[in-house]
C-alpha positions in Angstrom: 96.5 107.4 134.1 99.8 109.3 133.4 102.6 107.3 134.8 104.5 110.3 135.8 101.6 111.5 137.7 101.3 108.4 139.3 105.2 108.8 140.4 104.6 111.8 141.5 101.0 110.9 143.9 102.9 108.1 145.2 105.9 109.9 146.0 104.0 112.8 148.2 102.1 109.7 150.0 105.6 108.9 150.7 106.7 111.9 151.8 103.8 112.2 154.6 104.9 108.7 156.1 109.1 109.8 155.6 108.4 111.6 158.7 107.7 108.8 160.8 110.9 107.9 163.1 110.3 104.4 162.3 111.8 103.4 158.9 109.6 100.1 158.3 106.3 101.6 160.1 106.9 104.3 157.2 107.2 101.5 154.5 104.0 99.6 155.9 102.6 103.2 155.8 103.3 103.6 152.2 101.6 100.6 151.3 98.8 100.4 153.6 97.6 103.8 152.1 98.3 102.4 148.3 96.3 99.4 148.9 93.4 101.6 150.7 92.7 104.5 148.9 93.8 103.7 145.4 92.2 101.8 142.5 93.5 98.5 141.7 94.3 99.6 138.1 95.9 102.5 139.8 98.5 100.0 141.6 98.7 97.2 139.1 100.0 100.4 136.6 102.6 101.7 139.1 104.0 98.0 139.6 103.8 97.4 136.0 106.4 100.7 135.5 108.2 99.3 138.3 109.3 96.0 136.6 109.7 98.0 133.2 112.1 100.4 134.7 110.1 102.9 133.7 109.5 104.2 137.4 112.8 106.1 138.0 111.2 109.4 140.1 110.3 107.0 142.6 111.9 107.6 145.8 113.5 105.0 148.1 110.8 104.4 150.8 108.0 104.2 148.1 110.2 102.0 145.7 110.9 99.4 149.1 107.5 99.7 149.9 106.7 98.2 146.4 108.8 95.7 146.9 108.2 95.0 150.1 104.7 94.3 149.9 104.1 93.5 146.5 101.5 91.0 147.4 99.4 93.1 149.6 99.1 95.9 146.6 98.6 93.5 143.1 95.0 93.8 142.8 93.0 90.1 143.2 92.7 88.3 139.7 
């Protein structure tokens, strides 16, 4: 999948959860949504982009969700 599109889609999810008044809840919501609705290959690719420093366009909330909840988001196997 196009790397820029993954960042854009993740940021749109982040925009939705950013409206929550509790920051921790918003962060958890982003991670939970990515885990439930994104294919493992999409999550794997986004995490790899983050690791390589190629996800510069991510919002702070999405970046934090990826870092704090990495174990939840990494596909098994």
